[in-house]
N, CA, C and O atoms as a Tripos MOL2 file, in Angstrom:
@<TRIPOS>MOLECULE
protein
  296   295    74     0     0
PROTEIN
NO_CHARGES

@<TRIPOS>ATOM
      1 N          -5.7330   -9.9920   19.5240 N.3       1 MET1
      2 CA         -7.0420   -9.3660   18.4080 C.3       1 MET1
      3 C          -5.6800   -8.3240   17.8720 C.2       1 MET1
      4 O          -5.4010   -7.2060   18.3040 O.2       1 MET1
      5 N          -4.8340   -9.2750   16.5810 N.am      2 PRO2
      6 CA         -3.8590   -8.4630   15.8410 C.3       2 PRO2
      7 C          -4.7940   -7.1290   15.1220 C.2       2 PRO2
      8 O          -5.9770   -6.9260   14.8490 O.2       2 PRO2
      9 N          -3.5550   -6.4220   15.0150 N.am      3 TYR3
     10 CA         -3.9030   -5.1370   13.9260 C.3       3 TYR3
     11 C          -2.7650   -4.9200   12.9490 C.2       3 TYR3
     12 O          -1.5840   -4.6840   13.2020 O.2       3 TYR3
     13 N          -3.5260   -5.0830   11.4770 N.am      4 VAL4
     14 CA         -2.4670   -4.5730   10.9070 C.3       4 VAL4
     15 C          -2.8820   -3.2050    9.4480 C.2       4 VAL4
     16 O          -3.8570   -3.2690    8.6980 O.2       4 VAL4
     17 N          -1.8740   -2.1820    9.4410 N.am      5 ASN5
     18 CA         -2.7100   -1.5340    8.9050 C.3       5 ASN5
     19 C          -1.3980   -0.8660    7.5380 C.2       5 ASN5
     20 O          -0.3220   -0.2780    7.6510 O.2       5 ASN5
     21 N          -2.1790   -1.3280    6.3820 N.am      6 PHE6
     22 CA         -1.2930   -0.5670    5.4220 C.3       6 PHE6
     23 C          -1.5920    0.8950    4.5060 C.2       6 PHE6
     24 O          -2.5580    1.5840    4.1770 O.2       6 PHE6
     25 N          -0.6340    0.8840    4.3940 N.am      7 ARG7
     26 CA         -0.7270    2.5770    4.1590 C.3       7 ARG7
     27 C           0.0380    2.3110    2.7680 C.2       7 ARG7
     28 O           1.1740    1.8410    2.7040 O.2       7 ARG7
     29 N          -0.9500    2.7760    1.3840 N.am      8 ILE8
     30 CA         -0.3580    2.7810    0.1910 C.3       8 ILE8
     31 C          -0.8930    4.1180   -0.1690 C.2       8 ILE8
     32 O          -1.6840    4.6420    0.6150 O.2       8 ILE8
     33 N          -0.4940    4.8470   -1.4670 N.am      9 THR9
     34 CA         -0.4930    5.5090   -2.3260 C.3       9 THR9
     35 C          -1.7720    5.8690   -2.9650 C.2       9 THR9
     36 O          -1.5730    6.5680   -1.9710 O.2       9 THR9
     37 N          -2.5740    6.0570   -3.4100 N.am     10 LYS10
     38 CA         -4.0220    6.4950   -3.7380 C.3      10 LYS10
     39 C          -3.6630    6.1190   -5.7360 C.2      10 LYS10
     40 O          -3.5990    7.0140   -6.5780 O.2      10 LYS10
     41 N          -3.5460    5.0980   -5.9390 N.am     11 GLU11
     42 CA         -3.0700    4.9670   -7.4450 C.3      11 GLU11
     43 C          -3.8980    3.8360   -8.1650 C.2      11 GLU11
     44 O          -3.4340    2.8340   -8.7080 O.2      11 GLU11
     45 N          -4.6300    4.0410   -8.1050 N.am     12 GLY12
     46 CA         -6.0840    2.6200   -8.5000 C.3      12 GLY12
     47 C          -5.5310    1.5610   -8.0490 C.2      12 GLY12
     48 O          -4.6870    1.0850   -8.8080 O.2      12 GLY12
     49 N          -5.8010    0.6990   -6.5190 N.am     13 ALA13
     50 CA         -5.8870   -0.5440   -6.2360 C.3      13 ALA13
     51 C          -6.7380   -0.7810   -6.2920 C.2      13 ALA13
     52 O          -7.6080   -0.1180   -5.7260 O.2      13 ALA13
     53 N          -7.0770   -2.1260   -7.1760 N.am     14 THR14
     54 CA         -8.4280   -2.4490   -7.0300 C.3      14 THR14
     55 C          -8.9180   -3.2350   -5.6380 C.2      14 THR14
     56 O          -8.1050   -3.5020   -4.7520 O.2      14 THR14
     57 N         -10.4600   -3.6070   -5.5340 N.am     15 ALA15
     58 CA        -10.7810   -3.8910   -4.6110 C.3      15 ALA15
     59 C         -10.5270   -5.4300   -4.7290 C.2      15 ALA15
     60 O         -10.8620   -6.0280   -3.7070 O.2      15 ALA15
     61 N         -10.2310   -5.8880   -5.3060 N.am     16 GLU16
     62 CA         -9.8380   -7.5810   -6.2690 C.3      16 GLU16
     63 C          -8.1260   -7.3680   -4.7480 C.2      16 GLU16
     64 O          -7.7950   -7.8800   -3.6790 O.2      16 GLU16
     65 N          -7.6910   -6.4470   -5.5780 N.am     17 GLN17
     66 CA         -5.8160   -6.2990   -4.8710 C.3      17 GLN17
     67 C          -6.1910   -5.8110   -3.3470 C.2      17 GLN17
     68 O          -5.4290   -6.2340   -2.4770 O.2      17 GLN17
     69 N          -7.0400   -5.1540   -3.0150 N.am     18 LYS18
     70 CA         -7.2640   -4.4230   -1.4760 C.3      18 LYS18
     71 C          -8.1370   -6.2890   -0.7810 C.2      18 LYS18
     72 O          -8.1470   -6.7550    0.3590 O.2      18 LYS18
     73 N          -8.3090   -6.4530   -1.1660 N.am     19 LEU19
     74 CA         -9.3730   -8.0730   -0.2810 C.3      19 LEU19
     75 C          -8.1850   -9.0960   -0.6660 C.2      19 LEU19
     76 O          -8.3190  -10.0340    0.1190 O.2      19 LEU19
     77 N          -6.8550   -9.4030   -1.6890 N.am     20 GLU20
     78 CA         -5.6080   -9.9000   -1.3780 C.3      20 GLU20
     79 C          -5.0330   -9.7890   -0.6620 C.2      20 GLU20
     80 O          -4.4410  -10.7620   -0.1940 O.2      20 GLU20
     81 N          -4.8620   -8.4130   -0.1170 N.am     21 LEU21
     82 CA         -3.7960   -8.2670    1.0350 C.3      21 LEU21
     83 C          -4.7560   -8.3960    2.2650 C.2      21 LEU21
     84 O          -4.3110   -8.8190    3.3320 O.2      21 LEU21
     85 N          -6.0590   -8.0390    2.1290 N.am     22 ILE22
     86 CA         -6.5490   -8.3430    3.5880 C.3      22 ILE22
     87 C          -6.4670   -9.3980    4.1030 C.2      22 ILE22
     88 O          -6.1130   -9.6030    5.2650 O.2      22 ILE22
     89 N          -6.9180  -10.5330    2.9600 N.am     23 LYS23
     90 CA         -6.3910  -12.3570    2.7150 C.3      23 LYS23
     91 C          -4.8360  -12.4010    3.3050 C.2      23 LYS23
     92 O          -4.2970  -12.7310    4.3620 O.2      23 LYS23
     93 N          -4.5480  -12.0320    2.3970 N.am     24 GLY24
     94 CA         -3.0510  -12.3650    2.7180 C.3      24 GLY24
     95 C          -2.2200  -11.8970    4.7650 C.2      24 GLY24
     96 O          -1.4930  -12.5510    5.5140 O.2      24 GLY24
     97 N          -2.6630  -10.9470    4.8500 N.am     25 ALA25
     98 CA         -2.2920  -10.7410    5.8650 C.3      25 ALA25
     99 C          -2.8340  -11.0760    7.1040 C.2      25 ALA25
    100 O          -2.3330  -10.7160    8.1690 O.2      25 ALA25
    101 N          -4.0780  -11.9130    6.9780 N.am     26 THR26
    102 CA         -5.0180  -12.4990    7.9540 C.3      26 THR26
    103 C          -3.8500  -13.7780    7.7150 C.2      26 THR26
    104 O          -2.8180  -13.9360    8.3680 O.2      26 THR26
    105 N          -4.4100  -14.7230    6.4460 N.am     27 GLU27
    106 CA         -3.6020  -15.9990    6.4080 C.3      27 GLU27
    107 C          -2.5090  -16.2430    6.9580 C.2      27 GLU27
    108 O          -2.3770  -17.3790    7.4120 O.2      27 GLU27
    109 N          -1.1340  -15.0650    7.1310 N.am     28 LEU28
    110 CA          0.1980  -15.1630    7.2440 C.3      28 LEU28
    111 C          -0.1260  -14.8520    9.0370 C.2      28 LEU28
    112 O           0.3820  -15.7110    9.7570 O.2      28 LEU28
    113 N          -0.6750  -14.0610    9.5640 N.am     29 LEU29
    114 CA         -1.2030  -13.9070   10.6010 C.3      29 LEU29
    115 C          -1.6570  -15.2380   11.5610 C.2      29 LEU29
    116 O          -1.0800  -15.3440   12.6430 O.2      29 LEU29
    117 N          -2.6530  -16.2320   11.2020 N.am     30 GLN30
    118 CA         -2.6800  -17.5700   11.6710 C.3      30 GLN30
    119 C          -1.6510  -18.1550   11.7500 C.2      30 GLN30
    120 O          -1.2530  -18.6150   12.8210 O.2      30 GLN30
    121 N          -0.7760  -18.3000   10.2450 N.am     31 ARG31
    122 CA         -0.2360  -18.9740   10.1850 C.3      31 ARG31
    123 C           1.2030  -19.5200   11.0620 C.2      31 ARG31
    124 O           1.5780  -20.6280   11.4470 O.2      31 ARG31
    125 N           1.7770  -18.1140   11.1470 N.am     32 VAL32
    126 CA          2.8350  -17.8070   11.3370 C.3      32 VAL32
    127 C           2.2570  -17.9050   12.7930 C.2      32 VAL32
    128 O           2.8090  -18.9110   13.2380 O.2      32 VAL32
    129 N           1.4910  -17.4300   13.7120 N.am     33 LEU33
    130 CA          1.2620  -17.2010   15.0960 C.3      33 LEU33
    131 C          -0.1120  -17.4040   15.5260 C.2      33 LEU33
    132 O          -0.8320  -16.7260   16.2590 O.2      33 LEU33
    133 N          -0.3280  -18.5920   14.8460 N.am     34 ASN34
    134 CA         -1.9170  -19.4240   14.9050 C.3      34 ASN34
    135 C          -2.7230  -18.3310   15.7260 C.2      34 ASN34
    136 O          -2.9440  -18.5430   16.9190 O.2      34 ASN34
    137 N          -3.2160  -17.0380   15.0470 N.am     35 LYS35
    138 CA         -3.9770  -15.9250   15.3280 C.3      35 LYS35
    139 C          -5.3840  -16.1730   15.4220 C.2      35 LYS35
    140 O          -5.3560  -16.9560   14.4730 O.2      35 LYS35
    141 N          -6.4830  -16.1760   15.7250 N.am     36 ASN36
    142 CA         -7.8730  -16.2470   14.7700 C.3      36 ASN36
    143 C          -8.4330  -15.0410   14.2260 C.2      36 ASN36
    144 O          -8.7750  -13.9750   14.7390 O.2      36 ASN36
    145 N          -8.4360  -15.6020   12.7510 N.am     37 PRO37
    146 CA         -8.6000  -14.8440   11.3750 C.3      37 PRO37
    147 C         -10.2980  -14.2920   11.8200 C.2      37 PRO37
    148 O         -10.8610  -13.8750   10.8070 O.2      37 PRO37
    149 N         -11.0000  -14.2260   12.8060 N.am     38 ALA38
    150 CA        -12.3900  -13.7030   13.1710 C.3      38 ALA38
    151 C         -12.0140  -12.3630   13.9410 C.2      38 ALA38
    152 O         -12.7680  -11.3900   13.9070 O.2      38 ALA38
    153 N         -10.6820  -12.3610   14.7120 N.am     39 THR39
    154 CA        -10.2890  -10.8930   15.1880 C.3      39 THR39
    155 C          -9.0860  -10.4880   14.8460 C.2      39 THR39
    156 O          -8.1600  -10.0100   15.5010 O.2      39 THR39
    157 N          -9.1980  -10.7020   13.9140 N.am     40 THR40
    158 CA         -7.7580   -9.9070   13.3410 C.3      40 THR40
    159 C          -8.3950   -9.4350   12.0550 C.2      40 THR40
    160 O          -8.9960  -10.0520   11.1760 O.2      40 THR40
    161 N          -7.8790   -7.2860   12.3060 N.am     41 PHE41
    162 CA         -8.2000   -6.6380   11.6550 C.3      41 PHE41
    163 C          -7.5630   -6.0070   10.8930 C.2      41 PHE41
    164 O          -6.6260   -5.4190   11.4320 O.2      41 PHE41
    165 N          -7.6660   -5.8540    9.7660 N.am     42 VAL42
    166 CA         -6.8110   -5.3560    8.3510 C.3      42 VAL42
    167 C          -7.4540   -4.1450    7.7540 C.2      42 VAL42
    168 O          -8.4950   -4.2160    7.1010 O.2      42 VAL42
    169 N          -6.6080   -2.6770    8.0670 N.am     43 ILE43
    170 CA         -7.1360   -1.7800    7.3580 C.3      43 ILE43
    171 C          -6.2900   -1.4640    6.3820 C.2      43 ILE43
    172 O          -5.1060   -1.7920    6.4470 O.2      43 ILE43
    173 N          -6.8080   -0.7750    5.3410 N.am     44 ILE44
    174 CA         -5.8960   -0.0240    3.8420 C.3      44 ILE44
    175 C          -6.2680    1.2910    4.0970 C.2      44 ILE44
    176 O          -7.4300    1.6880    4.0110 O.2      44 ILE44
    177 N          -4.8890    2.2860    4.5470 N.am     45 ASP45
    178 CA         -5.4320    3.7000    3.8910 C.3      45 ASP45
    179 C          -4.7100    4.1560    2.8230 C.2      45 ASP45
    180 O          -3.5190    3.9230    2.6170 O.2      45 ASP45
    181 N          -5.3660    4.7350    2.2240 N.am     46 GLU46
    182 CA         -4.8750    4.9970    0.6760 C.3      46 GLU46
    183 C          -4.4280    7.2070    1.2320 C.2      46 GLU46
    184 O          -5.0890    8.0890    1.7810 O.2      46 GLU46
    185 N          -3.0020    7.1240    0.6500 N.am     47 VAL47
    186 CA         -2.5210    8.3310    0.2740 C.3      47 VAL47
    187 C          -2.5190    8.9970   -0.4490 C.2      47 VAL47
    188 O          -1.2970    8.9690   -0.5950 O.2      47 VAL47
    189 N          -2.9050    9.8510   -1.3200 N.am     48 GLU48
    190 CA         -2.6160   10.9710   -1.9600 C.3      48 GLU48
    191 C          -1.0640   11.2800   -2.1740 C.2      48 GLU48
    192 O          -0.3380   11.7410   -1.2930 O.2      48 GLU48
    193 N          -0.6070   10.9180   -3.6350 N.am     49 THR49
    194 CA          0.8150   11.2390   -3.8940 C.3      49 THR49
    195 C           0.9910   12.4680   -3.4430 C.2      49 THR49
    196 O           2.0910   12.7440   -2.9640 O.2      49 THR49
    197 N           0.1640   13.2670   -3.4860 N.am     50 ASP50
    198 CA          1.0600   14.8750   -2.9800 C.3      50 ASP50
    199 C           0.9910   15.0250   -1.1640 C.2      50 ASP50
    200 O           0.9720   16.0820   -0.5340 O.2      50 ASP50
    201 N           0.9590   13.4130   -0.5230 N.am     51 ASN51
    202 CA          0.8440   13.8020    0.7560 C.3      51 ASN51
    203 C           2.1200   12.5720    1.4640 C.2      51 ASN51
    204 O           2.3210   12.5160    2.6770 O.2      51 ASN51
    205 N           2.8670   11.6750    0.4520 N.am     52 TRP52
    206 CA          3.6970   10.8760    0.6130 C.3      52 TRP52
    207 C           5.0690   11.3180    0.5710 C.2      52 TRP52
    208 O           5.6370   11.1390   -0.5070 O.2      52 TRP52
    209 N           5.6830   11.8180    1.4340 N.am     53 GLY53
    210 CA          6.7490   12.2340    0.7100 C.3      53 GLY53
    211 C           8.4900   11.4030    1.0650 C.2      53 GLY53
    212 O           8.9730   11.0860    2.1520 O.2      53 GLY53
    213 N           8.9920   11.2800   -0.1620 N.am     54 ILE54
    214 CA         10.1920   10.3780   -0.0970 C.3      54 ILE54
    215 C          11.7180   11.5240   -0.0870 C.2      54 ILE54
    216 O          12.1270   12.1450   -1.0680 O.2      54 ILE54
    217 N          12.0980   11.5320    0.7830 N.am     55 GLY55
    218 CA         13.5340   12.6760    0.8960 C.3      55 GLY55
    219 C          12.7400   13.6340    0.2330 C.2      55 GLY55
    220 O          11.5420   13.3780    0.1070 O.2      55 GLY55
    221 N          13.3770   15.1310   -0.4020 N.am     56 TYR56
    222 CA         12.7670   16.0020   -0.5010 C.3      56 TYR56
    223 C          11.6750   16.2680   -1.1390 C.2      56 TYR56
    224 O          11.0580   17.2590   -0.7480 O.2      56 TYR56
    225 N          11.1630   15.5540   -2.1870 N.am     57 ASP57
    226 CA          9.5240   15.8440   -3.0710 C.3      57 ASP57
    227 C           8.3880   14.7550   -2.2330 C.2      57 ASP57
    228 O           8.4430   13.8440   -1.4060 O.2      57 ASP57
    229 N           7.3720   15.4870   -3.0170 N.am     58 ASN58
    230 CA          6.6080   14.3410   -2.8930 C.3      58 ASN58
    231 C           6.3830   13.2260   -3.9670 C.2      58 ASN58
    232 O           6.9500   13.2240   -5.0590 O.2      58 ASN58
    233 N           5.4040   12.1850   -3.4980 N.am     59 VAL59
    234 CA          5.6960   11.3700   -4.7640 C.3      59 VAL59
    235 C           4.9940   11.6780   -6.2130 C.2      59 VAL59
    236 O           5.3320   11.1420   -7.2680 O.2      59 VAL59
    237 N           4.1220   12.4870   -6.0830 N.am     60 THR60
    238 CA          3.6380   13.6240   -7.3890 C.3      60 THR60
    239 C           5.1140   13.6060   -8.1580 C.2      60 THR60
    240 O           5.4400   13.0650   -9.2150 O.2      60 THR60
    241 N           5.7880   14.3130   -7.3290 N.am     61 THR61
    242 CA          6.6670   15.1660   -8.1060 C.3      61 THR61
    243 C           7.5460   14.3980   -8.7750 C.2      61 THR61
    244 O           7.8040   14.5590   -9.9680 O.2      61 THR61
    245 N           8.1810   13.2980   -7.8540 N.am     62 LEU62
    246 CA          9.2200   12.2950   -8.1480 C.3      62 LEU62
    247 C           9.1420   11.4340   -9.4050 C.2      62 LEU62
    248 O          10.0760   11.0740  -10.1220 O.2      62 LEU62
    249 N           7.4890   11.1070   -9.5600 N.am     63 ARG63
    250 CA          6.9510   10.6090  -10.0650 C.3      63 ARG63
    251 C           7.3520   11.0540  -11.7540 C.2      63 ARG63
    252 O           7.6860   10.2360  -12.6110 O.2      63 ARG63
    253 N           7.2320   12.4180  -11.9460 N.am     64 ALA64
    254 CA          6.6970   13.6840  -13.0040 C.3      64 ALA64
    255 C           8.3050   14.2120  -13.2800 C.2      64 ALA64
    256 O           8.4970   14.8620  -14.3080 O.2      64 ALA64
    257 N           9.5080   13.9240  -12.3280 N.am     65 LYS65
    258 CA         10.4320   13.3350  -12.5210 C.3      65 LYS65
    259 C          10.8300   12.7330  -13.5110 C.2      65 LYS65
    260 O          11.4170   13.2590  -14.4570 O.2      65 LYS65
    261 N          10.4970   11.3220  -13.3770 N.am     66 ALA66
    262 CA         10.8740    9.9610  -13.3940 C.3      66 ALA66
    263 C           9.9590   10.0750  -15.3900 C.2      66 ALA66
    264 O          10.4640    9.9050  -16.4990 O.2      66 ALA66
    265 N           8.6190   10.4010  -14.9940 N.am     67 ALA67
    266 CA          8.7220   10.5300  -16.8620 C.3      67 ALA67
    267 C           9.2240   11.1100  -17.1980 C.2      67 ALA67
    268 O           9.6190   10.5490  -18.2200 O.2      67 ALA67
    269 N           9.9020   12.5680  -17.1500 N.am     68 ALA68
    270 CA         10.5210   13.2400  -17.4820 C.3      68 ALA68
    271 C          11.9720   12.8120  -18.2120 C.2      68 ALA68
    272 O          12.3960   13.1340  -19.3220 O.2      68 ALA68
    273 N          12.4570   12.1300  -17.3750 N.am     69 ALA69
    274 CA         13.7580   11.9870  -17.5020 C.3      69 ALA69
    275 C          14.0400   10.3320  -18.7520 C.2      69 ALA69
    276 O          15.0030    9.8800  -19.3710 O.2      69 ALA69
    277 N          12.2280    9.8410  -18.5280 N.am     70 LYS70
    278 CA         12.4370    8.3600  -19.0320 C.3      70 LYS70
    279 C          12.1380    8.9670  -20.9370 C.2      70 LYS70
    280 O          12.3160    8.3460  -21.9850 O.2      70 LYS70
    281 N          11.6080   10.4710  -20.6810 N.am     71 ALA71
    282 CA         11.1550   10.6570  -22.0500 C.3      71 ALA71
    283 C          12.2390   10.8240  -22.8780 C.2      71 ALA71
    284 O          12.3810   10.2540  -23.9600 O.2      71 ALA71
    285 N          13.2480   11.8520  -22.2160 N.am     72 LYS72
    286 CA         14.4240   12.5680  -23.0530 C.3      72 LYS72
    287 C          15.1770   11.0000  -23.3110 C.2      72 LYS72
    288 O          15.3910   10.8830  -24.5180 O.2      72 LYS72
    289 N          15.5620    9.9740  -22.6630 N.am     73 GLU73
    290 CA         15.2350    8.7310  -22.9660 C.3      73 GLU73
    291 C          15.4030    8.2920  -24.2420 C.2      73 GLU73
    292 O          16.4120    7.9630  -24.8660 O.2      73 GLU73
    293 N          14.2410    8.3400  -24.5310 N.am     74 GLY74
    294 CA         13.6210    7.4020  -25.3800 C.3      74 GLY74
    295 C          12.4340    8.2910  -26.4040 C.2      74 GLY74
    296 O          11.7580    7.6850  -27.2350 O.2      74 GLY74
@<TRIPOS>BOND
     1     1     2 1
     2     2     3 1
     3     3     4 2
     4     3     5 am
     5     5     6 1
     6     6     7 1
     7     7     8 2
     8     7     9 am
     9     9    10 1
    10    10    11 1
    11    11    12 2
    12    11    13 am
    13    13    14 1
    14    14    15 1
    15    15    16 2
    16    15    17 am
    17    17    18 1
    18    18    19 1
    19    19    20 2
    20    19    21 am
    21    21    22 1
    22    22    23 1
    23    23    24 2
    24    23    25 am
    25    25    26 1
    26    26    27 1
    27    27    28 2
    28    27    29 am
    29    29    30 1
    30    30    31 1
    31    31    32 2
    32    31    33 am
    33    33    34 1
    34    34    35 1
    35    35    36 2
    36    35    37 am
    37    37    38 1
    38    38    39 1
    39    39    40 2
    40    39    41 am
    41    41    42 1
    42    42    43 1
    43    43    44 2
    44    43    45 am
    45    45    46 1
    46    46    47 1
    47    47    48 2
    48    47    49 am
    49    49    50 1
    50    50    51 1
    51    51    52 2
    52    51    53 am
    53    53    54 1
    54    54    55 1
    55    55    56 2
    56    55    57 am
    57    57    58 1
    58    58    59 1
    59    59    60 2
    60    59    61 am
    61    61    62 1
    62    62    63 1
    63    63    64 2
    64    63    65 am
    65    65    66 1
    66    66    67 1
    67    67    68 2
    68    67    69 am
    69    69    70 1
    70    70    71 1
    71    71    72 2
    72    71    73 am
    73    73    74 1
    74    74    75 1
    75    75    76 2
    76    75    77 am
    77    77    78 1
    78    78    79 1
    79    79    80 2
    80    79    81 am
    81    81    82 1
    82    82    83 1
    83    83    84 2
    84    83    85 am
    85    85    86 1
    86    86    87 1
    87    87    88 2
    88    87    89 am
    89    89    90 1
    90    90    91 1
    91    91    92 2
    92    91    93 am
    93    93    94 1
    94    94    95 1
    95    95    96 2
    96    95    97 am
    97    97    98 1
    98    98    99 1
    99    99   100 2
   100    99   101 am
   101   101   102 1
   102   102   103 1
   103   103   104 2
   104   103   105 am
   105   105   106 1
   106   106   107 1
   107   107   108 2
   108   107   109 am
   109   109   110 1
   110   110   111 1
   111   111   112 2
   112   111   113 am
   113   113   114 1
   114   114   115 1
   115   115   116 2
   116   115   117 am
   117   117   118 1
   118   118   119 1
   119   119   120 2
   120   119   121 am
   121   121   122 1
   122   122   123 1
   123   123   124 2
   124   123   125 am
   125   125   126 1
   126   126   127 1
   127   127   128 2
   128   127   129 am
   129   129   130 1
   130   130   131 1
   131   131   132 2
   132   131   133 am
   133   133   134 1
   134   134   135 1
   135   135   136 2
   136   135   137 am
   137   137   138 1
   138   138   139 1
   139   139   140 2
   140   139   141 am
   141   141   142 1
   142   142   143 1
   143   143   144 2
   144   143   145 am
   145   145   146 1
   146   146   147 1
   147   147   148 2
   148   147   149 am
   149   149   150 1
   150   150   151 1
   151   151   152 2
   152   151   153 am
   153   153   154 1
   154   154   155 1
   155   155   156 2
   156   155   157 am
   157   157   158 1
   158   158   159 1
   159   159   160 2
   160   159   161 am
   161   161   162 1
   162   162   163 1
   163   163   164 2
   164   163   165 am
   165   165   166 1
   166   166   167 1
   167   167   168 2
   168   167   169 am
   169   169   170 1
   170   170   171 1
   171   171   172 2
   172   171   173 am
   173   173   174 1
   174   174   175 1
   175   175   176 2
   176   175   177 am
   177   177   178 1
   178   178   179 1
   179   179   180 2
   180   179   181 am
   181   181   182 1
   182   182   183 1
   183   183   184 2
   184   183   185 am
   185   185   186 1
   186   186   187 1
   187   187   188 2
   188   187   189 am
   189   189   190 1
   190   190   191 1
   191   191   192 2
   192   191   193 am
   193   193   194 1
   194   194   195 1
   195   195   196 2
   196   195   197 am
   197   197   198 1
   198   198   199 1
   199   199   200 2
   200   199   201 am
   201   201   202 1
   202   202   203 1
   203   203   204 2
   204   203   205 am
   205   205   206 1
   206   206   207 1
   207   207   208 2
   208   207   209 am
   209   209   210 1
   210   210   211 1
   211   211   212 2
   212   211   213 am
   213   213   214 1
   214   214   215 1
   215   215   216 2
   216   215   217 am
   217   217   218 1
   218   218   219 1
   219   219   220 2
   220   219   221 am
   221   221   222 1
   222   222   223 1
   223   223   224 2
   224   223   225 am
   225   225   226 1
   226   226   227 1
   227   227   228 2
   228   227   229 am
   229   229   230 1
   230   230   231 1
   231   231   232 2
   232   231   233 am
   233   233   234 1
   234   234   235 1
   235   235   236 2
   236   235   237 am
   237   237   238 1
   238   238   239 1
   239   239   240 2
   240   239   241 am
   241   241   242 1
   242   242   243 1
   243   243   244 2
   244   243   245 am
   245   245   246 1
   246   246   247 1
   247   247   248 2
   248   247   249 am
   249   249   250 1
   250   250   251 1
   251   251   252 2
   252   251   253 am
   253   253   254 1
   254   254   255 1
   255   255   256 2
   256   255   257 am
   257   257   258 1
   258   258   259 1
   259   259   260 2
   260   259   261 am
   261   261   262 1
   262   262   263 1
   263   263   264 2
   264   263   265 am
   265   265   266 1
   266   266   267 1
   267   267   268 2
   268   267   269 am
   269   269   270 1
   270   270   271 1
   271   271   272 2
   272   271   273 am
   273   273   274 1
   274   274   275 1
   275   275   276 2
   276   275   277 am
   277   277   278 1
   278   278   279 1
   279   279   280 2
   280   279   281 am
   281   281   282 1
   282   282   283 1
   283   283   284 2
   284   283   285 am
   285   285   286 1
   286   286   287 1
   287   287   288 2
   288   287   289 am
   289   289   290 1
   290   290   291 1
   291   291   292 2
   292   291   293 am
   293   293   294 1
   294   294   295 1
   295   295   296 2
@<TRIPOS>SUBSTRUCTURE
     1 MET1         2 RESIDUE 1 A MET
     2 PRO2         6 RESIDUE 1 A PRO
     3 TYR3        10 RESIDUE 1 A TYR
     4 VAL4        14 RESIDUE 1 A VAL
     5 ASN5        18 RESIDUE 1 A ASN
     6 PHE6        22 RESIDUE 1 A PHE
     7 ARG7        26 RESIDUE 1 A ARG
     8 ILE8        30 RESIDUE 1 A ILE
     9 THR9        34 RESIDUE 1 A THR
    10 LYS10       38 RESIDUE 1 A LYS
    11 GLU11       42 RESIDUE 1 A GLU
    12 GLY12       46 RESIDUE 1 A GLY
    13 ALA13       50 RESIDUE 1 A ALA
    14 THR14       54 RESIDUE 1 A THR
    15 ALA15       58 RESIDUE 1 A ALA
    16 GLU16       62 RESIDUE 1 A GLU
    17 GLN17       66 RESIDUE 1 A GLN
    18 LYS18       70 RESIDUE 1 A LYS
    19 LEU19       74 RESIDUE 1 A LEU
    20 GLU20       78 RESIDUE 1 A GLU
    21 LEU21       82 RESIDUE 1 A LEU
    22 ILE22       86 RESIDUE 1 A ILE
    23 LYS23       90 RESIDUE 1 A LYS
    24 GLY24       94 RESIDUE 1 A GLY
    25 ALA25       98 RESIDUE 1 A ALA
    26 THR26      102 RESIDUE 1 A THR
    27 GLU27      106 RESIDUE 1 A GLU
    28 LEU28      110 RESIDUE 1 A LEU
    29 LEU29      114 RESIDUE 1 A LEU
    30 GLN30      118 RESIDUE 1 A GLN
    31 ARG31      122 RESIDUE 1 A ARG
    32 VAL32      126 RESIDUE 1 A VAL
    33 LEU33      130 RESIDUE 1 A LEU
    34 ASN34      134 RESIDUE 1 A ASN
    35 LYS35      138 RESIDUE 1 A LYS
    36 ASN36      142 RESIDUE 1 A ASN
    37 PRO37      146 RESIDUE 1 A PRO
    38 ALA38      150 RESIDUE 1 A ALA
    39 THR39      154 RESIDUE 1 A THR
    40 THR40      158 RESIDUE 1 A THR
    41 PHE41      162 RESIDUE 1 A PHE
    42 VAL42      166 RESIDUE 1 A VAL
    43 ILE43      170 RESIDUE 1 A ILE
    44 ILE44      174 RESIDUE 1 A ILE
    45 ASP45      178 RESIDUE 1 A ASP
    46 GLU46      182 RESIDUE 1 A GLU
    47 VAL47      186 RESIDUE 1 A VAL
    48 GLU48      190 RESIDUE 1 A GLU
    49 THR49      194 RESIDUE 1 A THR
    50 ASP50      198 RESIDUE 1 A ASP
    51 ASN51      202 RESIDUE 1 A ASN
    52 TRP52      206 RESIDUE 1 A TRP
    53 GLY53      210 RESIDUE 1 A GLY
    54 ILE54      214 RESIDUE 1 A ILE
    55 GLY55      218 RESIDUE 1 A GLY
    56 TYR56      222 RESIDUE 1 A TYR
    57 ASP57      226 RESIDUE 1 A ASP
    58 ASN58      230 RESIDUE 1 A ASN
    59 VAL59      234 RESIDUE 1 A VAL
    60 THR60      238 RESIDUE 1 A THR
    61 THR61      242 RESIDUE 1 A THR
    62 LEU62      246 RESIDUE 1 A LEU
    63 ARG63      250 RESIDUE 1 A ARG
    64 ALA64      254 RESIDUE 1 A ALA
    65 LYS65      258 RESIDUE 1 A LYS
    66 ALA66      262 RESIDUE 1 A ALA
    67 ALA67      266 RESIDUE 1 A ALA
    68 ALA68      270 RESIDUE 1 A ALA
    69 ALA69      274 RESIDUE 1 A ALA
    70 LYS70      278 RESIDUE 1 A LYS
    71 ALA71      282 RESIDUE 1 A ALA
    72 LYS72      286 RESIDUE 1 A LYS
    73 GLU73      290 RESIDUE 1 A GLU
    74 GLY74      294 RESIDUE 1 A GLY
């Protein structure tokens, strides 16, 4: 009974995109490990960018810094 857990930042992934992740993970497990799709569980957790850290900052701050740097360039 495979269990796959995707964690993505909550930035507008559509229902269609999430379904594609579910289908893709299920197909991969079936193809590679011969797992039964009927017993394959795929969970998608969406995390607010304030709650996802990279290095010393959260994603919200990193995105703001990147946007400011880009604005300075052009």
